[in-house]
ROSEPA-420930 format. One record per residue (C-alpha): residue in three letters; x, y, z. Coordinates in Angstrom, 1 decimal, always signed. Layout:
BEGIN
ALA | X | Y | Z;
...
# end
This chain:
BEGIN
MET | +227.1 | +137.9 | -95.1;
SER | +230.6 | +137.9 | -96.9;
LEU | +230.9 | +136.7 | -100.8;
VAL | +233.3 | +134.1 | -101.8;
HIS | +235.3 | +133.9 | -105.1;
ALA | +235.0 | +130.8 | -107.3;
GLY | +236.5 | +131.2 | -111.4;
ARG | +235.0 | +134.2 | -112.3;
LEU | +232.8 | +137.1 | -111.1;
THR | +229.9 | +137.9 | -113.6;
ARG | +227.1 | +140.6 | -114.3;
ARG | +224.8 | +137.2 | -113.5;
SER | +226.2 | +135.3 | -111.2;
VAL | +227.5 | +136.3 | -107.3;
LEU | +228.8 | +133.7 | -105.0;
ARG | +227.9 | +134.0 | -101.5;
THR | +228.4 | +131.8 | -98.4;
GLY | +224.8 | +130.3 | -97.8;
GLY | +223.8 | +131.7 | -93.9;
ALA | +225.8 | +131.7 | -90.8;
LEU | +229.2 | +129.5 | -90.4;
ALA | +228.9 | +126.7 | -89.4;
ALA | +231.6 | +125.8 | -86.5;
ALA | +235.1 | +125.0 | -87.6;
ALA | +235.5 | +122.3 | -85.6;
ALA | +232.4 | +120.2 | -87.0;
LEU | +232.9 | +116.8 | -88.1;
PRO | +231.3 | +115.0 | -91.3;
ARG | +228.5 | +112.7 | -90.6;
LEU | +228.7 | +110.3 | -92.9;
GLY | +228.5 | +106.9 | -92.4;
ARG | +230.9 | +104.1 | -93.8;
ALA | +228.4 | +102.8 | -96.4;
ALA | +229.0 | +106.5 | -98.0;
GLU | +232.5 | +106.2 | -97.9;
SER | +232.6 | +102.9 | -100.2;
HIS | +230.2 | +104.4 | -102.8;
PRO | +231.9 | +105.2 | -106.8;
ALA | +232.5 | +108.0 | -108.0;
ILE | +229.0 | +109.3 | -109.6;
GLY | +228.4 | +113.3 | -110.8;
THR | +230.7 | +115.7 | -108.0;
TYR | +230.4 | +112.7 | -105.4;
PRO | +232.5 | +112.8 | -103.5;
ALA | +234.8 | +115.5 | -104.1;
GLY | +231.8 | +118.1 | -103.7;
SER | +231.2 | +116.8 | -100.1;
GLU | +234.7 | +116.0 | -98.9;
GLY | +235.4 | +119.1 | -97.4;
SER | +233.9 | +120.7 | -94.6;
SER | +230.8 | +122.5 | -96.2;
VAL | +228.6 | +121.7 | -99.8;
PHE | +227.6 | +123.6 | -103.0;
ILE | +224.2 | +124.8 | -104.4;
GLY | +224.0 | +126.2 | -107.7;
ILE | +221.2 | +128.5 | -107.5;
SER | +219.8 | +130.0 | -111.4;
VAL | +216.8 | +132.3 | -110.9;
PRO | +215.7 | +135.2 | -113.2;
ARG | +217.0 | +138.5 | -111.9;
THR | +216.4 | +140.3 | -114.9;
GLY | +213.0 | +139.8 | -117.5;
THR | +209.5 | +139.5 | -117.6;
TYR | +210.3 | +136.6 | -114.4;
ALA | +212.4 | +138.9 | -112.1;
VAL | +210.0 | +140.1 | -109.4;
GLN | +209.3 | +136.5 | -109.0;
GLY | +212.7 | +135.1 | -108.7;
GLU | +214.0 | +137.7 | -106.5;
ASP | +211.4 | +136.2 | -104.3;
GLU | +211.8 | +132.7 | -104.7;
LEU | +215.9 | +133.9 | -104.2;
LYS | +215.2 | +135.5 | -100.3;
GLY | +213.0 | +132.1 | -99.9;
TYR | +216.1 | +129.6 | -101.3;
MET | +218.7 | +132.4 | -98.6;
LEU | +216.2 | +132.0 | -95.6;
ALA | +216.4 | +128.3 | -95.9;
VAL | +220.2 | +127.9 | -95.9;
GLU | +220.3 | +130.2 | -93.0;
HIS | +218.0 | +128.2 | -91.4;
ILE | +219.7 | +125.0 | -92.2;
ASN | +223.2 | +126.2 | -91.3;
SER | +221.5 | +127.6 | -87.9;
GLY | +219.4 | +124.2 | -87.0;
ASP | +216.5 | +126.9 | -87.3;
PRO | +213.6 | +125.2 | -84.7;
LEU | +211.2 | +125.8 | -88.3;
LEU | +214.0 | +123.9 | -90.7;
LYS | +214.4 | +120.7 | -87.8;
LYS | +210.5 | +120.1 | -87.6;
ILE | +210.9 | +119.4 | -91.8;
SER | +214.1 | +117.7 | -91.4;
PRO | +214.1 | +116.4 | -88.1;
LYS | +217.4 | +115.0 | -88.3;
THR | +219.4 | +118.5 | -89.1;
THR | +221.5 | +120.4 | -86.6;
LYS | +223.6 | +122.4 | -88.0;
GLY | +224.6 | +122.4 | -91.9;
VAL | +223.8 | +119.1 | -94.1;
LEU | +225.1 | +115.7 | -92.3;
GLY | +227.0 | +118.4 | -90.3;
LYS | +228.7 | +120.2 | -93.2;
GLU | +227.9 | +123.9 | -94.0;
VAL | +225.7 | +124.7 | -97.1;
LYS | +227.4 | +127.5 | -99.4;
TYR | +225.8 | +128.1 | -102.6;
GLY | +226.0 | +130.7 | -105.5;
VAL | +223.4 | +132.6 | -107.9;
ALA | +222.8 | +133.3 | -110.9;
ASP | +220.5 | +135.1 | -112.8;
SER | +219.0 | +132.3 | -115.5;
GLU | +217.1 | +135.1 | -117.4;
ALA | +214.4 | +133.1 | -117.4;
LYS | +216.2 | +130.9 | -120.6;
PRO | +217.0 | +127.2 | -120.6;
ASN | +220.9 | +127.7 | -122.6;
THR | +221.4 | +130.1 | -120.0;
ALA | +220.5 | +128.0 | -117.0;
VAL | +222.5 | +125.3 | -118.5;
GLN | +225.2 | +127.5 | -119.1;
GLU | +225.5 | +128.9 | -115.6;
GLN | +224.4 | +125.4 | -113.5;
SER | +227.1 | +123.5 | -116.2;
ARG | +229.8 | +126.1 | -114.4;
PHE | +228.7 | +125.2 | -110.9;
ILE | +229.0 | +121.9 | -111.5;
SER | +232.4 | +122.2 | -113.2;
GLU | +234.0 | +125.1 | -111.0;
ASN | +232.4 | +124.3 | -107.6;
LYS | +231.5 | +120.7 | -107.6;
ALA | +227.9 | +121.8 | -107.0;
ILE | +226.2 | +118.6 | -105.1;
LEU | +222.3 | +119.9 | -105.8;
MET | +220.8 | +122.5 | -108.7;
THR | +217.9 | +124.7 | -107.9;
GLY | +216.1 | +127.2 | -109.5;
SER | +213.8 | +127.5 | -112.6;
THR | +210.6 | +129.8 | -112.9;
SER | +210.1 | +129.2 | -115.6;
SER | +209.4 | +125.5 | -116.9;
ALA | +211.4 | +125.8 | -119.9;
VAL | +214.5 | +126.1 | -118.1;
ALA | +212.9 | +123.3 | -115.6;
VAL | +213.1 | +120.8 | -118.1;
ALA | +216.3 | +121.8 | -119.7;
LEU | +218.0 | +121.5 | -116.1;
ASN | +216.2 | +117.9 | -116.0;
LYS | +218.2 | +116.6 | -119.0;
LEU | +221.2 | +118.4 | -117.2;
ALA | +220.7 | +117.0 | -113.6;
GLN | +220.6 | +112.8 | -115.8;
ARG | +223.5 | +113.6 | -118.0;
GLU | +225.7 | +115.3 | -115.1;
LYS | +224.3 | +113.0 | -112.3;
VAL | +223.9 | +116.2 | -109.9;
LEU | +220.7 | +116.3 | -107.9;
TYR | +218.4 | +119.1 | -109.2;
VAL | +214.7 | +120.3 | -107.3;
THR | +212.7 | +122.5 | -109.2;
GLY | +212.0 | +125.8 | -107.8;
VAL | +208.6 | +127.2 | -109.3;
SER | +207.2 | +124.9 | -112.6;
GLY | +203.6 | +124.5 | -113.6;
SER | +204.4 | +122.4 | -116.9;
ASN | +202.9 | +119.0 | -116.3;
ASP | +205.7 | +117.8 | -118.3;
THR | +208.0 | +118.8 | -115.3;
THR | +207.5 | +115.2 | -114.0;
GLY | +205.5 | +113.8 | -117.2;
LYS | +207.3 | +113.2 | -120.4;
ASP | +210.6 | +115.1 | -119.6;
CYS | +210.8 | +112.9 | -116.2;
VAL | +214.2 | +112.5 | -114.8;
ARG | +215.6 | +110.4 | -111.9;
TYR | +217.5 | +112.9 | -110.4;
GLY | +214.7 | +115.9 | -110.3;
PHE | +212.2 | +116.1 | -108.3;
ARG | +209.5 | +118.9 | -107.8;
GLN | +207.1 | +120.4 | -104.7;
CYS | +205.0 | +122.6 | -106.3;
PHE | +201.7 | +122.5 | -107.8;
TYR | +201.5 | +122.1 | -112.1;
GLY | +198.8 | +122.4 | -114.3;
GLN | +197.1 | +118.8 | -113.9;
THR | +196.7 | +119.9 | -110.2;
ALA | +195.8 | +123.9 | -110.9;
ALA | +192.6 | +122.9 | -113.2;
ALA | +191.2 | +119.5 | -111.3;
ALA | +191.3 | +122.1 | -107.9;
ILE | +189.8 | +124.9 | -109.4;
GLY | +187.6 | +123.8 | -111.7;
PRO | +185.0 | +122.6 | -109.8;
VAL | +184.8 | +126.0 | -107.7;
LEU | +184.5 | +127.3 | -111.0;
LEU | +181.8 | +125.1 | -111.9;
LYS | +180.0 | +125.2 | -108.6;
ALA | +180.3 | +129.6 | -108.9;
TYR | +179.7 | +130.0 | -112.8;
GLY | +177.8 | +126.8 | -113.7;
LYS | +177.6 | +125.0 | -117.2;
ASP | +177.7 | +125.5 | -120.9;
LYS | +180.0 | +128.6 | -120.9;
LYS | +182.4 | +129.9 | -123.6;
VAL | +186.1 | +130.6 | -122.3;
ALA | +189.0 | +132.6 | -123.8;
PHE | +192.7 | +131.9 | -123.1;
LEU | +195.5 | +133.7 | -123.3;
THR | +198.2 | +131.4 | -122.9;
PRO | +202.4 | +132.1 | -123.3;
ASP | +203.4 | +130.2 | -126.2;
TYR | +206.2 | +127.5 | -124.1;
THR | +205.6 | +123.8 | -122.0;
TYR | +204.2 | +125.8 | -119.0;
GLY | +201.1 | +127.6 | -121.0;
HIS | +200.6 | +124.9 | -123.2;
THR | +200.1 | +122.1 | -120.2;
VAL | +198.3 | +124.0 | -117.8;
GLN | +196.1 | +125.2 | -120.4;
LYS | +195.0 | +122.0 | -121.9;
SER | +194.6 | +120.9 | -118.6;
MET | +192.4 | +123.2 | -118.1;
ASN | +190.4 | +123.4 | -120.9;
ASP | +190.3 | +119.2 | -120.8;
PHE | +188.4 | +119.5 | -117.0;
LEU | +186.1 | +122.3 | -117.9;
SER | +184.9 | +121.2 | -121.3;
LYS | +184.4 | +117.0 | -119.9;
ASN | +182.9 | +117.9 | -116.8;
GLY | +181.0 | +121.4 | -117.3;
ASN | +180.8 | +121.6 | -120.7;
TRP | +182.3 | +124.8 | -121.2;
THR | +183.4 | +125.6 | -124.5;
MET | +186.5 | +127.2 | -126.1;
ALA | +186.0 | +130.5 | -127.9;
THR | +189.4 | +131.1 | -128.4;
ASN | +193.2 | +130.5 | -127.3;
GLN | +195.4 | +133.4 | -127.8;
ILE | +199.3 | +132.3 | -127.9;
ALA | +201.7 | +134.7 | -127.1;
PRO | +205.0 | +135.0 | -126.7;
LEU | +206.9 | +135.0 | -123.8;
GLY | +208.1 | +138.9 | -122.9;
ALA | +205.5 | +139.7 | -125.0;
PRO | +205.5 | +143.9 | -124.6;
ASP | +202.3 | +144.4 | -126.6;
TYR | +199.1 | +142.6 | -125.9;
SER | +196.3 | +144.4 | -128.2;
SER | +196.3 | +141.8 | -131.4;
TYR | +195.7 | +138.7 | -128.9;
LEU | +193.3 | +141.1 | -126.8;
LEU | +191.1 | +141.9 | -129.6;
ASN | +190.7 | +138.7 | -131.3;
ILE | +189.3 | +137.9 | -127.0;
ALA | +187.4 | +140.6 | -126.8;
ASN | +185.6 | +139.7 | -130.4;
SER | +185.3 | +135.8 | -129.1;
GLY | +182.0 | +135.8 | -127.4;
ALA | +183.4 | +134.5 | -124.3;
ASP | +182.6 | +134.7 | -120.6;
PHE | +185.7 | +133.9 | -119.4;
LEU | +189.3 | +135.0 | -120.1;
LEU | +191.6 | +132.3 | -118.6;
ASN | +195.3 | +134.6 | -118.7;
ILE | +197.6 | +131.9 | -118.2;
ASN | +200.4 | +134.4 | -118.7;
TRP | +203.1 | +134.7 | -115.7;
GLY | +205.1 | +137.0 | -113.8;
HIS | +205.1 | +140.4 | -115.7;
ASP | +203.6 | +139.2 | -118.8;
ALA | +200.4 | +138.4 | -116.7;
VAL | +200.4 | +141.5 | -115.6;
LEU | +201.0 | +143.7 | -118.3;
SER | +198.3 | +141.6 | -120.0;
ILE | +195.5 | +142.5 | -117.6;
GLN | +196.3 | +145.7 | -116.7;
GLN | +195.9 | +145.7 | -121.0;
ALA | +192.6 | +144.3 | -120.9;
GLU | +191.5 | +146.4 | -118.4;
GLN | +191.9 | +149.0 | -121.1;
PHE | +190.3 | +147.4 | -123.8;
GLY | +187.0 | +147.0 | -121.7;
ILE | +187.1 | +143.3 | -121.6;
PHE | +186.6 | +143.1 | -118.4;
ASN | +182.9 | +144.8 | -118.6;
LYS | +182.1 | +141.5 | -121.0;
MET | +183.6 | +138.5 | -119.2;
LYS | +184.6 | +137.3 | -115.9;
LEU | +189.0 | +136.9 | -115.5;
VAL | +190.2 | +133.7 | -114.2;
VAL | +193.9 | +132.8 | -112.8;
PRO | +194.1 | +129.6 | -113.2;
TYR | +197.9 | +129.3 | -112.3;
GLN | +198.5 | +132.4 | -109.6;
VAL | +201.3 | +134.7 | -110.3;
PRO | +203.5 | +135.6 | -107.0;
PHE | +202.3 | +139.4 | -106.6;
LEU | +199.8 | +139.7 | -109.2;
ALA | +197.5 | +141.4 | -107.2;
LYS | +199.5 | +144.1 | -105.4;
GLU | +201.2 | +144.6 | -109.4;
VAL | +198.1 | +145.2 | -111.1;
GLY | +195.9 | +146.3 | -108.1;
PRO | +193.3 | +144.9 | -105.7;
LYS | +190.2 | +147.3 | -107.9;
ILE | +190.8 | +144.5 | -111.3;
MET | +191.4 | +141.5 | -108.8;
GLN | +188.5 | +141.5 | -106.8;
GLY | +186.4 | +138.5 | -106.9;
VAL | +188.8 | +137.1 | -109.2;
TYR | +189.6 | +133.3 | -108.1;
ALA | +192.9 | +131.8 | -108.6;
ALA | +194.6 | +128.5 | -107.6;
THR | +198.1 | +128.6 | -105.9;
ASP | +200.5 | +126.7 | -104.0;
PHE | +200.6 | +129.5 | -100.6;
TRP | +199.1 | +132.3 | -99.2;
TRP | +200.6 | +134.5 | -96.2;
THR | +196.8 | +133.5 | -94.1;
LEU | +197.7 | +130.1 | -94.0;
GLU | +199.6 | +130.8 | -91.1;
ASP | +195.8 | +131.1 | -89.0;
LYS | +195.7 | +127.2 | -90.0;
TYR | +199.0 | +125.9 | -90.0;
PRO | +201.5 | +126.3 | -87.5;
LEU | +204.3 | +125.9 | -89.2;
ALA | +203.2 | +127.9 | -92.0;
LYS | +202.9 | +131.1 | -89.5;
MET | +206.3 | +130.6 | -88.2;
PHE | +207.4 | +130.5 | -91.7;
VAL | +205.7 | +133.5 | -92.6;
ASP | +207.3 | +135.5 | -89.3;
SER | +210.9 | +134.3 | -90.1;
PHE | +210.9 | +135.4 | -93.4;
GLN | +209.0 | +138.9 | -92.7;
LYS | +211.5 | +139.6 | -89.8;
LYS | +214.1 | +138.9 | -92.2;
TYR | +213.2 | +140.8 | -95.3;
ASP | +210.3 | +142.6 | -94.1;
TYR | +207.2 | +142.0 | -96.0;
ARG | +205.2 | +138.5 | -96.2;
PRO | +206.3 | +135.8 | -98.2;
ASP | +204.1 | +134.8 | -102.0;
TRP | +204.2 | +131.4 | -102.9;
SER | +207.5 | +131.8 | -104.9;
ALA | +209.7 | +132.2 | -101.7;
GLU | +207.7 | +129.1 | -100.1;
ASN | +208.1 | +126.6 | -102.8;
ALA | +212.3 | +127.5 | -103.2;
TYR | +212.2 | +127.7 | -98.6;
MET | +210.5 | +124.1 | -98.7;
SER | +212.8 | +122.3 | -102.1;
PHE | +215.8 | +123.3 | -99.8;
ALA | +214.3 | +121.5 | -96.3;
LEU | +212.8 | +118.3 | -97.9;
TRP | +216.6 | +117.8 | -99.5;
ALA | +218.2 | +118.5 | -96.3;
ASP | +216.1 | +115.6 | -94.8;
ALA | +216.1 | +113.7 | -97.7;
CYS | +220.3 | +113.5 | -97.3;
GLU | +219.9 | +113.1 | -93.3;
ARG | +217.7 | +110.1 | -93.7;
ALA | +220.0 | +108.8 | -96.4;
GLY | +223.0 | +109.7 | -94.0;
SER | +225.2 | +110.0 | -96.9;
PHE | +225.5 | +112.8 | -99.7;
TYR | +225.6 | +109.9 | -102.9;
PRO | +222.7 | +110.5 | -105.0;
PRO | +221.3 | +107.3 | -105.3;
ASP | +221.3 | +106.9 | -102.3;
VAL | +219.7 | +110.9 | -101.9;
ILE | +217.3 | +110.0 | -104.5;
LYS | +215.9 | +106.6 | -102.8;
ALA | +215.4 | +109.0 | -99.8;
PHE | +213.3 | +111.1 | -101.4;
GLU | +211.6 | +108.4 | -103.5;
ALA | +210.0 | +106.7 | -100.0;
GLY | +207.5 | +108.6 | -99.8;
ASN | +208.6 | +109.3 | -96.0;
LYS | +205.4 | +111.9 | -95.1;
THR | +207.0 | +114.8 | -93.3;
ASP | +205.2 | +118.3 | -91.8;
SER | +205.5 | +120.8 | -93.9;
VAL | +204.2 | +124.8 | -94.6;
VAL | +200.8 | +123.2 | -95.6;
GLY | +200.7 | +120.3 | -93.6;
GLU | +201.9 | +116.5 | -94.4;
VAL | +203.2 | +116.4 | -97.9;
TYR | +205.3 | +113.1 | -99.3;
PHE | +207.3 | +112.7 | -102.5;
ARG | +205.5 | +110.2 | -105.3;
ALA | +208.4 | +107.2 | -105.8;
ALA | +207.1 | +106.9 | -109.7;
ASP | +207.1 | +110.2 | -110.9;
HIS | +209.4 | +112.7 | -108.5;
GLN | +205.8 | +114.9 | -107.6;
LEU | +205.4 | +116.2 | -104.5;
VAL | +202.1 | +115.1 | -103.1;
ARG | +200.4 | +118.3 | -101.5;
PRO | +197.3 | +120.7 | -101.4;
VAL | +196.1 | +122.8 | -104.0;
ILE | +195.3 | +126.6 | -102.2;
ILE | +192.0 | +128.1 | -103.9;
VAL | +192.4 | +132.2 | -103.4;
ARG | +189.8 | +135.1 | -104.6;
GLY | +190.4 | +138.7 | -104.7;
LYS | +189.6 | +140.8 | -102.0;
ALA | +187.7 | +144.1 | -102.3;
PRO | +190.3 | +146.9 | -101.4;
GLY | +187.3 | +147.7 | -98.5;
ASP | +188.1 | +144.3 | -97.0;
MET | +191.7 | +144.2 | -96.9;
ARG | +193.1 | +144.2 | -93.0;
ASN | +196.8 | +145.4 | -94.3;
PRO | +198.4 | +146.0 | -97.2;
GLU | +199.5 | +142.7 | -98.3;
ASP | +196.1 | +141.1 | -97.5;
PHE | +195.3 | +140.3 | -100.9;
TRP | +193.4 | +137.1 | -101.6;
GLU | +190.7 | +135.0 | -99.2;
VAL | +191.5 | +131.4 | -98.9;
THR | +188.6 | +130.1 | -100.3;
ASP | +189.5 | +126.6 | -100.4;
VAL | +192.2 | +123.8 | -99.6;
ILE | +192.3 | +121.0 | -101.4;
PRO | +193.8 | +117.8 | -100.7;
GLY | +196.6 | +117.3 | -103.5;
GLU | +196.3 | +113.5 | -103.5;
GLY | +192.6 | +113.7 | -105.7;
LEU | +194.2 | +116.3 | -107.7;
MET | +197.0 | +114.0 | -109.2;
GLN | +196.8 | +112.1 | -112.6;
ALA | +198.4 | +108.4 | -112.6;
PRO | +202.0 | +108.3 | -112.3;
ASP | +202.3 | +107.6 | -116.1;
ALA | +199.7 | +109.2 | -117.5;
PHE | +202.0 | +111.6 | -119.1;
GLY | +204.7 | +109.6 | -120.4;
CYS | +207.7 | +109.7 | -117.0;
GLN | +210.3 | +107.8 | -117.4;
LEU | +212.4 | +108.4 | -114.5;
GLY | +215.8 | +106.7 | -115.8;
ASP | +218.6 | +105.3 | -114.3;
TYR | +220.8 | +105.6 | -110.7;
THR | +224.0 | +105.4 | -112.2;
# end
């Protein structure tokens, strides 16, 4: 894949062509109605040529770097499939042939460092220098919320990568932002009944919570569900900063809390480090571990022995290939290209681009309000986890949540067989009313 230089080349930002080149003679398929639209955001400048540009910002350094790289690989595979008209992509976006509306998709990659200011700076540069028609990538909900605001201000579409905060499509929702992954509310509503069935009522729980919007909203959703439905009581909620190097003081308080369960809401390397240190503290001799918002590669990095029997909620696990034909196509394509099976951050990324391509094709235009309305139409489409659709009121994808339980090392069929899928729970019954978290989308123009 050749390098495309657009503006300055920084340590964090490398511009690449997105997949195979579209045929030079390919003609754009924008309809006449699109040509009469007034200028808005980067439209029409960003789609006047033979290609369109997407700005991708994911953490490539820091505590979320491993998950960010997996996410990036999902984006790159999606662009390759869009530009080549791959059969998997066409199952999700039937009108896609080669490129989106006949235009080759190119992209730039920036290291967000999981920092909102960095992500906004890099995406602003993609908008000004490359006329990006789409922004994506987060992995941190703080980044997602910041890019939501940038998208609405600049009138450039944003599809969230990974973001578990209720706020992303709640109080911080915007007309120009869309999210397809699960989040705190749906995680709690999915895994909560599983915990009550497995362990009963009247338990004490200790939370280990990262100190930002993702951590606080996931913790609240879990505590609200378990206390209301199972009379579980919160023994302690230990709040740690993102990227904490040492969890000793928090774990000491948890060890002395009398809790029956540790619900670790940390993500990325923070989850790995805190679980490893909890094991060293002997906490799991006293209480069971639950991961209400599963971390890609967690079992691999922590080790299956520690994760054995641990329940977690997630968006995707590769053994769903046995249930969903598109999941098998995705896993096979990803494994062939990258030599490992994808985790759910890659699945999120791939689906975000595939659903965007489908919305553009159905709109027949890159004009942002038309693409937004295509998303909002609630079109049901097949995906790697079955049929999905977006809610118009808050731009949240309605999709199932997957419950997994850590396998014993002796039960693993191969080195990547860390989790057993115990439940696939339909999304409709897990979601709050669209206005329950204060979503007000804002204007189209």
